[in-house]
C-alpha positions as CSV (number, residue, x, y, z in Angstrom):
1,M,14.2,140.9,-15.1
2,Q,17.4,139.1,-14.3
3,Y,18.4,138.6,-10.7
4,I,20.7,136.5,-8.5
5,A,19.4,134.4,-5.6
6,D,21.2,132.4,-2.8
7,L,18.4,130.2,-1.4
8,H,20.2,128.1,1.2
9,I,21.8,129.8,4.2
10,H,21.8,129.5,8.0
11,S,20.9,131.9,10.8
12,P,22.7,132.5,14.1
13,F,20.4,129.8,15.6
14,S,22.3,127.1,13.7
15,R,25.3,125.5,15.2
16,A,28.8,126.8,14.1
17,T,27.2,129.9,12.5
18,S,28.4,133.5,12.9
19,K,26.4,135.8,15.0
20,S,26.6,138.3,12.2
21,S,24.4,136.1,10.1
22,N,21.4,138.1,11.2
23,L,19.0,139.7,8.7
24,A,20.9,143.1,8.6
25,G,24.3,141.4,8.2
26,L,23.0,139.2,5.4
27,A,21.4,142.2,3.6
28,A,24.6,144.2,3.9
29,W,26.7,141.5,2.3
30,S,24.1,140.9,-0.4
31,A,24.9,144.4,-1.7
32,V,28.7,143.6,-1.7
33,K,28.2,140.3,-3.5
34,G,25.5,141.5,-5.9
35,I,22.8,139.2,-4.7
36,D,19.1,140.2,-4.9
37,V,17.3,137.4,-3.0
38,I,18.4,135.4,0.0
39,G,16.7,132.4,1.7
40,T,16.1,133.2,5.4
41,G,17.1,129.7,6.5
42,D,16.0,128.1,9.7
43,F,12.3,129.3,9.8
44,T,11.6,126.2,11.9
45,H,13.5,127.6,14.9
46,P,11.1,129.5,17.2
47,G,13.7,132.2,18.0
48,W,14.6,132.9,14.4
49,F,11.0,132.6,13.3
50,R,10.1,135.3,15.8
51,E,12.8,137.6,14.5
52,L,11.7,137.0,10.9
53,R,8.1,138.0,11.8
54,E,9.2,141.0,13.7
55,N,11.7,142.3,11.2
56,L,10.4,141.4,7.7
57,Q,7.5,142.9,5.8
58,P,6.0,141.5,2.6
59,V,6.7,143.3,-0.6
60,E,6.4,141.4,-3.9
61,P,4.3,138.2,-3.6
62,G,6.3,135.7,-1.4
63,F,9.2,138.1,-1.1
64,F,10.1,140.1,2.0
65,K,12.3,143.1,2.9
66,L,13.7,144.4,6.1
67,K,11.5,146.9,8.0
68,D,14.5,148.6,9.7
69,P,16.6,150.7,7.4
70,N,19.6,150.6,9.8
71,I,21.8,148.2,8.0
72,P,25.5,148.1,8.9
73,Q,28.0,149.3,6.3
74,I,30.3,146.4,5.5
75,L,32.5,148.3,3.0
76,E,32.8,152.1,2.8
77,S,32.6,151.8,-1.0
78,V,29.1,150.2,-0.8
79,P,26.3,152.6,0.2
80,T,23.9,151.0,2.7
81,A,20.9,152.1,0.6
82,R,21.8,149.4,-1.9
83,A,21.2,146.7,0.8
84,H,17.6,147.9,1.2
85,S,16.7,146.4,-2.1
86,C,17.6,142.9,-0.9
87,R,14.6,140.5,-0.6
88,F,14.2,137.4,1.6
89,I,12.3,134.2,0.9
90,L,11.2,131.9,3.7
91,T,13.4,128.7,3.8
92,A,14.5,126.1,6.2
93,E,16.7,123.0,6.2
94,I,15.7,119.8,7.9
95,S,17.9,116.9,8.8
96,S,15.9,113.7,8.6
97,I,17.4,110.6,10.3
98,Y,15.4,107.4,10.0
99,K,15.4,103.8,9.0
100,R,14.3,102.6,5.6
101,H,14.9,99.2,4.0
102,G,17.0,98.1,6.9
103,R,19.5,101.0,6.8
104,V,19.8,104.3,8.6
105,R,19.1,107.2,6.2
106,K,20.3,110.7,6.8
107,I,18.8,113.1,4.4
108,H,18.9,116.9,4.3
109,T,16.2,118.9,2.5
110,I,15.3,122.6,2.0
111,L,11.7,123.8,2.5
112,F,10.4,126.8,0.7
113,V,7.1,128.6,1.6
114,P,5.6,131.9,0.4
115,D,4.2,133.2,3.7
116,F,4.4,133.1,7.5
117,A,1.1,131.3,7.8
118,S,2.4,128.3,5.9
119,A,5.7,128.3,7.8
120,S,3.7,128.5,11.1
121,R,1.6,125.4,10.2
122,I,4.7,123.4,9.3
123,N,6.5,124.5,12.5
124,A,3.5,123.4,14.6
125,R,3.4,119.9,13.0
126,L,7.2,119.4,13.2
127,A,7.2,120.5,16.9
128,G,4.9,117.6,17.6
129,I,7.4,115.2,16.0
130,G,10.7,116.3,17.5
131,N,12.8,119.1,19.0
132,I,12.9,122.1,16.7
133,E,14.4,124.4,19.3
134,S,17.9,122.9,19.8
135,D,19.3,123.9,16.4
136,G,18.3,126.1,13.4
137,R,18.6,122.9,11.3
138,P,16.5,120.5,13.4
139,I,17.3,116.8,13.5
140,L,14.0,114.8,13.2
141,G,13.2,111.1,13.1
142,L,11.0,111.8,10.1
143,D,11.1,110.0,6.8
144,A,12.0,112.5,4.0
145,R,8.9,111.2,2.0
146,D,6.7,112.0,5.0
147,L,8.3,115.5,5.4
148,L,7.4,116.2,1.7
149,E,3.8,115.1,2.4
150,I,3.6,117.5,5.3
151,V,4.8,120.4,3.1
152,L,2.2,119.5,0.4
153,E,-0.6,119.3,3.0
154,L,0.2,122.4,5.0
155,A,1.8,124.7,2.4
156,P,0.2,123.9,-1.0
157,D,2.3,126.7,-2.6
158,G,5.4,125.4,-0.9
159,F,8.0,123.0,-2.3
160,L,10.9,120.8,-1.1
161,V,14.4,120.5,-2.6
162,P,16.8,117.8,-1.6
163,A,20.0,119.5,-0.3
164,H,23.6,119.0,-1.4
165,I,22.5,115.7,-2.9
166,W,25.9,114.0,-3.1
167,T,27.5,114.8,0.3
168,P,28.6,111.5,1.8
169,W,27.1,111.8,5.3
170,F,23.8,113.7,5.0
171,S,22.2,113.6,1.5
172,L,19.9,111.9,-0.9
173,F,22.7,110.1,-2.8
174,G,25.3,110.2,0.0
175,S,27.6,107.2,0.0
176,R,27.2,106.7,3.8
177,S,23.4,107.0,4.2
178,G,21.6,107.8,1.0
179,F,19.6,106.1,-1.7
180,D,20.3,105.2,-5.3
181,S,17.3,107.0,-6.8
182,I,14.7,109.7,-6.2
183,D,11.9,107.2,-6.3
184,E,13.5,105.0,-3.6
185,C,13.6,108.0,-1.3
186,F,10.3,109.8,-2.0
187,G,8.2,106.9,-3.4
188,D,4.7,107.9,-4.6
189,L,5.4,111.6,-4.0
190,S,8.5,111.7,-6.3
191,R,6.6,113.6,-8.9
192,Y,6.4,116.6,-6.6
193,V,10.2,117.0,-6.5
194,F,11.4,119.1,-9.4
195,A,14.7,120.6,-8.3
196,L,17.9,119.2,-6.7
197,E,20.7,121.2,-5.0
198,T,24.0,119.9,-6.4
199,G,26.3,121.0,-3.5
200,L,29.8,122.5,-3.5
201,S,31.5,119.3,-4.5
202,S,29.6,118.7,-7.8
203,D,28.6,120.7,-10.8
204,P,26.0,120.3,-13.6
205,D,28.6,118.5,-15.8
206,M,28.9,115.8,-13.2
207,N,25.1,115.5,-12.5
208,R,24.3,115.3,-16.2
209,L,26.2,112.0,-16.4
210,V,23.2,110.5,-14.7
211,S,20.2,110.2,-17.0
212,A,17.8,109.6,-14.1
213,L,18.4,113.2,-13.2
214,D,17.4,114.6,-16.6
215,R,14.0,115.8,-15.5
216,F,15.3,117.8,-12.5
217,T,16.4,121.4,-12.4
218,L,19.8,121.7,-10.8
219,I,20.2,124.6,-8.3
220,S,23.3,125.8,-6.4
221,N,23.5,127.8,-3.1
222,S,26.1,128.8,-0.6
223,D,24.8,126.9,2.5
224,C,26.8,129.6,4.2
225,H,27.3,129.9,8.0
226,S,28.7,133.5,7.8
227,P,27.4,136.3,5.6
228,G,30.8,136.9,4.0
229,K,30.4,133.4,2.4
230,L,27.1,134.4,0.7
231,G,27.1,133.6,-3.0
232,R,29.9,131.1,-3.1
233,E,27.3,129.3,-5.2
234,A,24.0,130.9,-6.4
235,N,21.2,130.9,-9.0
236,I,20.5,133.4,-11.8
237,F,16.8,133.9,-12.7
238,D,15.3,135.8,-15.6
239,C,11.7,135.9,-14.6
240,G,9.2,137.8,-12.5
241,F,10.6,139.1,-9.3
242,N,8.4,137.2,-6.8
243,Y,8.2,133.8,-5.2
244,F,5.7,132.2,-7.5
245,D,7.6,133.1,-10.7
246,L,10.8,131.9,-9.2
247,R,9.2,128.6,-8.2
248,D,7.6,128.2,-11.7
249,A,11.0,128.9,-13.3
250,L,12.5,126.0,-11.4
251,K,9.6,123.8,-12.3
252,N,10.0,124.5,-16.0
253,P,13.5,125.7,-16.8
254,A,13.0,125.1,-20.6
255,A,10.7,128.2,-20.5
256,G,13.8,130.3,-19.9
257,G,13.0,131.8,-16.5
258,F,15.9,130.0,-14.9
259,H,19.0,131.3,-16.5
260,G,21.6,129.2,-14.7
261,T,23.9,128.8,-11.7
262,V,27.1,130.2,-10.3
263,E,29.3,127.3,-9.1
264,F,32.4,126.4,-7.2
265,F,34.9,124.5,-9.3
266,P,33.7,121.2,-7.8
267,E,37.2,120.1,-6.8
268,E,37.2,122.9,-4.2
269,G,34.3,121.2,-2.4
270,K,35.4,119.3,0.7
271,Y,34.0,116.0,-0.4
272,H,35.0,115.8,-4.0
273,H,37.6,113.0,-3.8
274,D,37.7,109.9,-1.6
275,G,40.1,109.8,1.3
276,H,41.0,110.0,5.0
277,R,41.8,113.4,6.3
278,K,43.6,112.2,9.4
279,C,45.9,110.0,7.3
280,G,46.4,112.6,4.5
281,I,45.0,110.1,2.0
282,N,43.4,111.8,-1.1
283,L,42.3,109.4,-3.9
284,N,40.3,109.6,-7.1
285,P,37.7,106.9,-7.7
286,Q,40.1,104.7,-9.7
287,E,42.8,104.8,-7.0
288,T,40.2,103.9,-4.4
289,L,39.1,100.9,-6.3
290,K,42.8,99.7,-6.5
291,V,43.1,99.7,-2.7
292,G,39.6,98.1,-2.3
293,G,38.2,101.2,-0.5
294,I,40.5,100.7,2.4
295,C,42.9,103.4,3.7
296,P,46.4,102.3,3.1
297,V,47.6,104.0,6.3
298,C,45.1,103.0,9.0
299,S,43.3,100.1,7.2
300,K,39.9,101.6,7.9
301,P,37.2,102.2,5.2
302,L,37.8,105.4,3.2
303,T,35.2,108.2,3.1
304,I,33.8,107.8,-0.4
305,G,33.4,111.2,-2.0
306,V,31.1,112.9,-4.5
307,M,33.0,112.1,-7.7
308,H,33.1,108.4,-6.8
309,R,29.4,108.3,-6.0
310,V,28.5,110.1,-9.2
311,M,30.5,107.6,-11.2
312,E,28.6,104.7,-9.4
313,L,25.3,106.0,-10.6
314,A,26.4,107.5,-14.0
315,D,25.2,105.8,-17.2
316,R,26.9,108.2,-19.6
317,E,30.5,108.9,-20.4
318,L,29.8,112.5,-21.4
319,P,27.2,114.9,-19.8
320,Y,24.0,115.5,-21.8
321,F,22.3,118.9,-21.8
322,P,19.0,119.2,-23.5
323,P,18.5,122.2,-25.8
324,D,18.0,125.5,-23.9
325,S,19.4,124.1,-20.7
326,P,20.3,126.6,-18.1
327,E,24.0,127.7,-18.2
328,F,26.5,127.4,-15.4
329,F,29.5,129.6,-14.5
330,S,32.3,128.2,-12.4
331,L,34.0,130.9,-10.3
332,I,36.6,131.4,-7.6
333,P,35.6,133.8,-4.7
334,L,37.3,137.1,-5.4
335,T,39.1,137.2,-2.0
336,E,40.7,133.9,-2.9
337,V,41.9,135.3,-6.2
338,L,43.3,138.4,-4.6
339,G,44.9,136.2,-1.9
340,E,46.8,134.3,-4.6
341,I,47.9,137.5,-6.4
342,F,49.1,139.2,-3.2
343,S,50.4,136.0,-1.5
344,R,48.2,136.7,1.5
345,G,45.4,135.0,3.2
346,P,41.9,135.9,1.9
347,A,40.9,137.6,5.1
348,T,44.0,139.7,5.6
349,K,44.0,143.5,5.6
350,T,45.9,143.7,2.3
351,V,43.3,141.5,0.5
352,M,40.3,143.2,2.1
353,R,41.7,146.6,1.2
354,E,42.0,145.6,-2.5
355,Y,38.6,143.8,-2.4
356,E,36.9,147.0,-1.2
357,K,38.7,149.0,-3.9
358,L,37.4,146.6,-6.6
359,I,33.8,146.6,-5.3
360,G,33.9,150.4,-5.5
361,L,35.2,150.2,-9.0
362,F,33.0,147.5,-10.4
363,D,29.8,147.7,-8.2
364,S,29.8,144.1,-6.8
365,E,31.7,140.9,-6.8
366,F,29.4,139.1,-9.2
367,N,29.4,141.9,-11.6
368,L,33.2,141.9,-11.7
369,L,33.6,138.1,-12.1
370,L,30.7,137.6,-14.5
371,N,30.1,140.7,-16.5
372,V,33.0,143.2,-16.6
373,S,35.2,142.9,-19.7
374,V,38.8,141.8,-19.2
375,D,39.9,145.0,-21.0
376,E,38.1,147.1,-18.5
377,I,39.7,145.2,-15.6
378,N,43.1,145.7,-17.2
379,K,42.6,149.4,-17.6
380,R,40.9,150.3,-14.4
381,Y,42.8,148.0,-12.0
382,S,45.4,145.5,-13.1
383,P,46.3,143.2,-16.1
384,I,47.2,140.5,-13.5
385,L,43.6,140.4,-12.2
386,G,42.4,140.7,-15.8
387,E,44.4,137.6,-16.8
388,A,43.0,135.8,-13.7
389,V,39.4,136.5,-14.5
390,K,40.0,135.5,-18.1
391,R,41.3,132.1,-17.0
392,I,38.5,131.6,-14.5
393,R,35.9,132.2,-17.2
394,K,37.6,129.7,-19.5
395,G,38.0,127.1,-16.7
396,K,41.8,127.2,-17.1
397,V,42.7,126.8,-13.4
398,V,44.9,124.6,-11.3
399,R,42.9,122.2,-9.1
400,R,43.7,120.3,-5.9
401,P,40.6,118.3,-5.0
402,G,39.1,118.4,-1.5
403,F,38.4,115.1,0.4
404,D,36.9,113.8,3.6
405,G,35.9,117.2,5.0
406,E,38.9,119.2,3.8
407,F,38.3,121.9,1.2
408,G,40.3,121.7,-2.0
409,A,42.3,124.5,-3.5
410,I,41.8,126.2,-6.9
411,K,44.6,128.3,-8.2
412,V,44.8,130.6,-11.2
413,F,48.5,130.5,-11.7
414,D,51.1,127.7,-11.8
415,K,53.9,127.8,-9.2
416,G,56.3,130.6,-10.1
417,E,54.2,131.9,-12.9
418,L,52.8,134.9,-11.0
419,K,56.3,136.2,-10.4
420,E,57.1,136.0,-14.1
421,L,53.9,137.8,-15.0
422,I,54.5,140.6,-12.5
423,G,58.1,140.9,-13.7
């Protein structure tokens, strides 16, 4: 069966995370978005782990559902019964800060386990290493290689995925604190890493410029801090609906169980380009090289972004995809599309009223953006939205890249074009 999974999120126990990112809130939004499986996030935090044990019950192997049927209704057009089919998988993100080869490394990784017993063993070990209570994403002075060893020892059916691998500050290949290869980071245990999370600022096209990444499955997730942001990136599986088939599909994508990913246009990510946010300097890699990596306004080093870092490690001019590679679909969140059409903010009443109407007409956000024909959108709602969806599916969008922590902007229509179309 085919299903959509967002495997990297955060709980209310993580810093700067909405209180509505509780289990019921996540399940409710999963129905709106069209997501079938959600990572719990933060199972290392004692408070969240307690809530997970109290409120989840096992269903399919390694998948859990909410015990309590009282799930809030986010939109009137979405029956709460649909949210009951949402499944959870036990996940956690760890921030490892440590010294290796004379440099401070800051690496984020995602842990996956199939049961509470495995999670409990990992939590007990990590509690002896550092403070796992201060944040849902704990900061530990633990080498990423040694963290992987702990997972392999205490959760034999678990696995580890390096998170948002190109982000400058906290990632495997980050320009500020990362490595140049998987082997350099994980050493003798590298063979146990089989998937990488690409992050919002890169997509498979960019990653497939680096031949050293050919053997890895590329996954995408929202890393959301509020449930309304669920699914801004996600994964599409076409395999058995359980933890073990999901894991095996990632281990061997050529077998067809991993259908592909839903992606941001990478320019929308907040670290796509190089630059200085305070100085308003936004540069592509070639422009950065011309100024020697120094901000022309304040004369301090620029924050080197994802595109630049990919180009440093790339050994191809064009991306290479082996036969039967998973697909990827670059989308713009529906509220952003409606905000552009109505010249309103994506969270305004006007936009949310139309958003709810569309979810009622077309079942879920992903169904509308991925599956519904343009003709049907034209007939049942609006030719303007139909044209927008057609352009998004073809990648014909206007891109302003993000940089140094500031999100980029992806538009469907050129300036003034929307008024002409409406006229």
